[in-house]
C-alpha positions as CSV (number, residue, x, y, z in Angstrom):
1,M,0.0,0.0,0.0
2,S,1.4,3.4,-0.9
3,R,2.3,6.0,1.6
4,R,-0.4,8.3,0.1
5,V,-3.1,5.7,0.6
6,L,-2.0,5.0,4.2
7,V,-2.3,8.8,5.0
8,V,-5.8,8.8,3.5
9,V,-6.8,5.7,5.5
10,A,-5.4,7.2,8.7
11,A,-7.4,10.4,8.1
12,L,-10.6,8.4,7.6
13,V,-10.0,6.5,10.8
14,A,-9.5,9.7,12.7
15,V,-12.8,11.0,11.3
16,V,-14.7,7.9,12.3
17,L,-13.2,7.6,15.8
18,G,-13.1,11.3,16.6
19,V,-10.2,13.2,18.2
20,G,-9.9,14.5,21.8
21,G,-12.2,12.1,23.5
22,C,-15.0,14.6,24.2
23,A,-16.9,14.4,20.9
24,T,-18.1,11.6,18.7
25,A,-17.2,11.8,15.0
26,V,-20.5,13.1,13.8
27,S,-23.2,14.6,15.9
28,P,-26.9,13.6,15.7
29,G,-27.4,16.5,13.3
30,G,-24.7,15.3,10.9
31,R,-22.1,17.9,11.8
32,P,-18.4,17.2,12.3
33,P,-17.0,17.5,15.8
34,S,-15.6,21.0,15.2
35,D,-19.1,22.4,14.7
36,Q,-21.2,20.8,17.4
37,I,-23.6,23.4,18.7
38,I,-25.5,23.5,22.0
39,A,-28.1,26.2,22.2
40,L,-28.7,27.8,25.7
41,L,-31.9,29.8,25.7
42,L,-32.5,31.7,28.9
43,P,-35.7,33.7,29.7
44,E,-34.7,37.0,31.3
45,S,-32.1,39.1,33.0
46,K,-34.1,40.8,35.8
47,A,-33.1,38.1,38.2
48,A,-29.3,38.4,38.6
49,R,-28.8,34.7,38.7
50,Y,-29.1,34.0,34.9
51,E,-26.2,36.1,33.8
52,S,-24.1,35.8,36.9
53,V,-24.5,32.1,37.7
54,D,-26.5,29.9,35.2
55,R,-24.9,31.1,32.0
56,P,-21.2,31.1,33.2
57,S,-21.5,27.7,34.9
58,F,-23.1,26.2,31.8
59,E,-20.6,27.7,29.3
60,Q,-17.5,26.9,31.4
61,T,-18.6,23.3,31.8
62,V,-19.1,22.9,28.0
63,A,-15.7,24.6,27.3
64,R,-14.0,22.2,29.8
65,R,-15.8,19.0,28.9
66,C,-16.2,19.4,25.2
67,P,-13.7,21.9,23.6
68,R,-15.0,21.1,20.1
69,C,-18.6,22.2,21.1
70,R,-19.9,25.7,20.8
71,V,-22.6,27.3,22.9
72,L,-25.1,29.4,21.1
73,Y,-26.5,31.7,23.7
74,A,-29.6,33.9,23.7
75,N,-31.6,35.7,26.4
76,A,-35.3,36.5,25.6
77,D,-35.7,39.3,28.2
78,Q,-39.1,38.0,29.1
79,D,-40.4,38.1,25.6
80,A,-42.0,34.8,24.5
81,A,-42.1,35.8,20.8
82,R,-38.4,36.7,20.9
83,Q,-37.6,33.3,22.4
84,Q,-39.5,31.6,19.6
85,Q,-37.3,33.5,17.1
86,Q,-34.1,32.7,19.0
87,A,-35.0,29.0,19.1
88,E,-35.8,29.1,15.3
89,S,-32.5,30.8,14.7
90,A,-30.6,28.3,16.8
91,L,-32.2,25.4,14.8
92,T,-31.3,27.1,11.5
93,Q,-27.7,27.5,12.6
94,G,-27.5,23.8,13.3
95,A,-27.9,23.4,17.0
96,G,-27.8,19.7,17.9
97,V,-29.6,20.1,21.2
98,L,-31.6,22.9,22.8
99,V,-31.4,23.7,26.5
100,L,-34.5,25.8,27.0
101,D,-35.5,27.9,30.1
102,A,-39.0,28.9,28.9
103,V,-40.4,32.5,29.2
104,D,-43.9,31.1,28.6
105,A,-44.4,27.3,29.1
106,T,-47.4,27.2,26.8
107,A,-45.6,29.0,24.0
108,A,-42.4,27.0,24.6
109,A,-44.3,23.8,23.8
110,T,-44.2,24.9,20.1
111,I,-40.4,25.3,20.3
112,V,-40.2,21.7,21.6
113,T,-42.4,20.4,18.9
114,K,-40.5,22.1,16.1
115,A,-37.2,20.8,17.5
116,Q,-38.6,17.3,17.6
117,V,-39.7,17.5,14.0
118,R,-36.0,18.4,13.1
119,G,-34.7,15.6,15.3
120,V,-33.2,18.0,17.8
121,P,-33.5,16.9,21.5
122,V,-34.7,19.5,24.0
123,V,-33.6,19.8,27.6
124,A,-36.0,21.9,29.7
125,Y,-33.9,23.9,32.1
126,D,-35.2,25.2,35.4
127,R,-38.8,25.4,34.2
128,F,-40.7,22.3,33.2
129,I,-42.7,22.5,30.0
130,A,-45.8,20.4,30.3
131,D,-47.7,18.8,27.3
132,A,-44.6,18.9,25.1
133,P,-42.3,16.1,23.8
134,L,-39.4,16.9,26.1
135,D,-36.4,14.7,26.2
136,Y,-35.1,15.8,29.7
137,F,-35.6,18.2,32.5
138,V,-33.0,19.7,34.8
139,G,-34.1,21.7,37.8
140,V,-35.5,21.5,41.3
141,D,-38.6,20.2,42.9
142,G,-40.7,23.4,42.9
143,A,-43.3,22.0,45.4
144,R,-40.4,21.4,47.8
145,V,-39.3,25.0,47.4
146,G,-42.8,26.4,48.2
147,R,-43.1,24.1,51.2
148,L,-39.8,25.3,52.6
149,Q,-40.9,28.9,52.2
150,G,-44.4,28.2,53.7
151,E,-43.0,26.3,56.7
152,A,-40.7,29.2,57.5
153,L,-43.6,31.6,57.6
154,V,-45.6,29.2,59.8
155,R,-42.7,29.0,62.3
156,A,-42.3,32.8,62.3
157,L,-46.0,33.3,63.0
158,G,-46.3,30.5,65.5
159,R,-46.1,30.6,69.2
160,G,-44.0,33.4,70.5
161,S,-44.7,35.7,67.6
162,E,-45.0,39.3,68.7
163,P,-47.7,40.4,68.6
164,P,-49.7,37.1,68.6
165,L,-51.5,36.2,65.4
166,E,-55.1,37.4,65.6
167,Q,-58.0,36.0,63.7
168,D,-58.2,38.8,61.2
169,D,-54.4,38.8,60.6
170,G,-52.8,37.0,57.6
171,I,-50.2,37.0,54.9
172,L,-49.9,38.5,51.4
173,V,-48.9,36.0,48.7
174,V,-46.7,37.3,45.9
175,N,-46.5,34.5,43.4
176,G,-44.1,34.3,40.4
177,S,-45.0,34.9,36.8
178,P,-48.2,33.3,35.7
179,T,-46.4,32.1,32.5
180,D,-43.7,30.3,34.6
181,P,-44.8,26.7,35.3
182,N,-42.6,26.7,38.4
183,S,-45.0,29.2,39.9
184,V,-47.8,26.6,40.0
185,R,-45.5,24.2,41.9
186,F,-44.3,26.8,44.3
187,R,-48.0,27.7,45.1
188,A,-48.8,24.0,45.7
189,G,-45.9,23.6,48.1
190,L,-47.0,26.8,50.0
191,A,-50.6,25.6,50.2
192,A,-49.4,22.2,51.6
193,A,-47.3,24.1,54.3
194,L,-50.2,26.3,55.3
195,Q,-52.9,23.6,55.4
196,G,-54.1,23.0,58.9
197,T,-52.4,26.0,60.4
198,P,-54.0,29.3,61.6
199,V,-52.1,31.3,58.9
200,R,-54.6,32.7,56.4
201,V,-54.1,34.4,53.0
202,L,-55.4,38.0,52.9
203,A,-54.7,38.5,49.2
204,E,-52.7,36.9,46.4
205,Y,-51.0,38.2,43.3
206,D,-49.4,36.6,40.2
207,T,-46.5,38.9,39.3
208,P,-46.1,39.6,35.6
209,D,-42.5,38.9,34.4
210,W,-41.4,38.3,38.0
211,S,-41.1,42.1,38.2
212,P,-39.9,43.4,41.6
213,D,-41.4,46.8,40.8
214,K,-44.8,45.3,40.1
215,A,-44.5,43.2,43.3
216,Q,-43.7,46.4,45.3
217,A,-46.6,48.3,43.8
218,W,-49.1,45.5,44.6
219,V,-47.8,45.1,48.2
220,S,-48.1,48.8,48.7
221,D,-51.7,48.8,47.6
222,Q,-52.5,45.9,49.9
223,L,-50.8,47.6,52.9
224,T,-53.1,50.5,52.3
225,Q,-56.0,48.2,52.6
226,Y,-54.9,45.8,55.3
227,G,-52.3,47.8,57.3
228,S,-51.0,46.0,60.4
229,R,-53.1,43.0,59.7
230,V,-50.4,42.0,57.2
231,R,-48.2,39.8,59.4
232,A,-45.9,38.3,56.7
233,V,-45.3,38.3,52.9
234,Y,-44.8,35.2,50.9
235,A,-42.5,36.3,48.0
236,A,-41.7,33.6,45.5
237,N,-38.2,34.9,44.8
238,D,-35.6,37.4,46.1
239,G,-36.4,40.1,43.6
240,E,-40.1,40.1,44.7
241,A,-38.9,40.0,48.3
242,G,-36.9,43.1,47.8
243,G,-39.9,44.9,46.3
244,A,-42.2,43.7,49.2
245,I,-39.7,44.9,51.8
246,S,-39.3,48.3,50.1
247,A,-43.1,48.7,50.2
248,M,-43.3,47.9,53.9
249,L,-40.4,50.3,54.8
250,S,-42.2,53.0,52.8
251,A,-45.4,52.3,54.7
252,G,-43.6,52.7,58.0
253,F,-43.3,49.1,59.1
254,D,-40.7,48.9,61.8
255,P,-39.6,46.1,61.9
256,V,-40.9,44.8,58.6
257,A,-43.0,41.7,58.6
258,P,-41.3,38.3,57.8
259,V,-40.7,37.9,54.1
260,T,-39.6,34.8,52.2
261,G,-37.5,34.6,49.0
262,Q,-35.6,32.3,46.7
263,D,-32.3,32.1,44.7
264,A,-30.0,33.3,47.5
265,E,-29.1,36.5,45.7
266,L,-26.4,38.6,47.3
267,A,-28.8,41.4,48.2
268,A,-31.2,38.9,49.8
269,V,-28.4,37.3,51.9
270,Q,-27.5,40.8,53.1
271,R,-31.1,41.5,54.0
272,I,-31.2,38.2,56.0
273,V,-28.1,39.3,57.8
274,E,-29.6,42.7,58.7
275,G,-32.9,41.2,59.6
276,T,-35.3,42.6,57.0
277,Q,-35.8,39.3,55.1
278,L,-36.7,36.1,57.0
279,M,-35.2,33.5,54.6
280,T,-34.4,32.5,51.1
281,V,-34.2,29.2,49.3
282,Y,-30.8,28.3,48.0
283,R,-30.7,26.4,44.8
284,A,-27.3,25.2,43.8
285,L,-27.6,27.1,40.5
286,S,-24.0,26.6,39.5
287,E,-24.4,22.9,40.0
288,Q,-27.6,23.0,38.1
289,G,-25.9,24.8,35.2
290,R,-23.1,22.2,35.2
291,T,-25.5,19.3,35.4
292,A,-27.5,20.7,32.4
293,A,-24.3,21.2,30.4
294,E,-23.0,17.7,31.1
295,L,-26.4,16.2,30.1
296,A,-26.6,18.3,27.0
297,I,-23.1,17.1,25.9
298,R,-24.1,13.5,26.4
299,V,-27.4,13.9,24.5
300,L,-25.6,15.7,21.7
301,H,-23.3,12.7,21.3
302,G,-26.2,10.3,21.1
303,E,-26.0,9.0,24.6
304,R,-29.0,8.4,27.0
305,P,-27.9,9.8,30.3
306,V,-29.1,8.1,33.5
307,T,-31.4,10.4,35.5
308,T,-32.7,10.3,39.1
309,S,-36.4,11.2,38.7
310,R,-39.3,11.5,36.3
311,I,-41.8,14.4,36.1
312,D,-44.9,13.6,34.0
313,G,-42.9,10.8,32.4
314,V,-39.9,13.0,31.5
315,P,-36.5,11.8,32.7
316,S,-35.4,14.5,35.1
317,Q,-32.4,15.5,37.2
318,L,-33.6,17.3,40.3
319,L,-31.4,19.2,42.7
320,A,-32.3,19.6,46.4
321,P,-33.2,23.1,47.6
322,T,-32.1,24.4,51.0
323,A,-33.8,26.9,53.2
324,V,-31.4,29.6,54.4
325,D,-32.0,31.9,57.3
326,I,-29.8,33.7,59.9
327,T,-29.1,30.4,61.7
328,N,-27.3,28.7,58.8
329,V,-26.3,31.5,56.5
330,R,-22.6,31.0,57.3
331,R,-22.7,27.3,56.8
332,V,-24.7,27.3,53.5
333,I,-23.6,30.5,51.9
334,V,-20.1,31.4,53.2
335,D,-18.7,27.9,53.9
336,G,-20.5,26.6,50.8
337,G,-18.6,29.1,48.6
338,V,-21.7,30.9,47.3
339,F,-20.5,34.4,48.6
340,T,-17.6,35.4,50.7
341,T,-17.8,37.5,53.9
342,E,-16.0,40.3,51.9
343,E,-18.8,40.3,49.4
344,I,-21.6,40.2,52.0
345,C,-20.2,42.3,54.8
346,V,-19.7,45.6,53.0
347,Q,-21.2,48.8,54.5
348,P,-23.9,49.2,55.8
349,Y,-23.9,45.5,56.7
350,T,-20.7,45.2,58.7
351,R,-22.2,45.7,62.1
352,A,-25.0,43.2,61.3
353,C,-22.3,40.7,60.1
354,V,-20.6,40.9,63.5
355,A,-23.8,40.3,65.3
356,A,-24.5,37.3,63.0
357,G,-21.1,35.9,63.6
358,L,-19.9,36.4,60.0
359,L,-17.2,38.8,61.1
360,D,-15.0,38.8,64.2
361,G,-14.4,41.8,66.4
362,E,-15.8,45.3,66.4
363,A,-17.6,46.6,63.3
364,R,-16.1,49.7,62.0
C-alpha cells in the first residue's frame, strides 16, 4: 500500500473515531465534531442569577468537557415571541440540542415540537414544560421550594410571635410569573405548608414577568387596605422579596414583617443578615448549570444519560433546595462558597455581620 493511501486511510479512521475524546465523530445533526452546537436559551435578566451564575457555569462546563462544542447563547428578556425567534435561529444555525428555560411554558411547547420534527433533542432547564415532547428536565422540585418557604412563615407566625397572630391577621402571597410553570409548583408547596395552620391568606398576586417593581406596587396597595393585619409576605423569589420589603419600609413598618425569598441573591443574603428578610431558598444554580451542560453534551453525542427522577414521564435530574436563614447563612452561603464575607459584609452591613457571627471583632 502506498504512503499516500496510508495517509488517506489514517485520516478516515480519525474522522470515524473522533479526536480528543469529548466528541463523537459526527453529531446527531450530521455535523463534524468541530461544529457541534448546543443552544442555551434563557428567559430573562431581571433576576441576577441568569447572567451571573446559570450562563457562566453552563458555558464553562461545556468549554472544559467538550472543547469542540460551541454554545449558542440567547436571552429572551421575558419576551416569548423573541424566544421563539431565538429558538428558530438556533435550529437554523445547526444546533444539535436545545437547553431551554422557557419564558412562557405554553408558547415553549411549540419550540419543543419544532425541534422534535427536526430531530433535535430539548432539555427543559429550570422550568418544566408540560404537554410537550421533552427529552429531559434539569431543575429543582418546585413544590419542595414552596413548602420550605411556607414552613418558614408558619414558624415565624407561630407561638411566641409578637404580637400574637389574631383571627383577622394574615399574609400576602406574591407569586411568580403566571407564565412560569414553576409558579404553580411553588404555590402547591405553599398551600401544603399552610394547610391545617392558623395562617390565612389575605390577598394573592401573580406577578407579571417576576417584576420586583410590580410586586412592590401591589404590596403597597395591599398595605393601604390591610395595614398592620399583614403579618408576613410570601415572596416567591428574592427580587419580589426586595420589592415587598421596600413597600413595607415606605409604609412605616418597623420592623418589617417576615418575608420569604428564593435564589440566595447577594442582596437577599445581606437582607437576611440585617434582619429585613426572613429567609431565602438556596438552589445550587452553578451545580444546576453544570448538570445541564453535562447532560446536553451526552445527548448531543447520542447517549442516553441516567437520571434520578421523572416528572410527567420526562427523565429528570432534580437538585435539592435548601432553606437559608440567619441560623445557617454562614454554613450554607459562606462555607458553601456561594458568597464570601467580603462580598456580604460591606457597609452598611458590617455591624450586622458581626452580630450574625460572620465577622469577628468590632464593626467599623
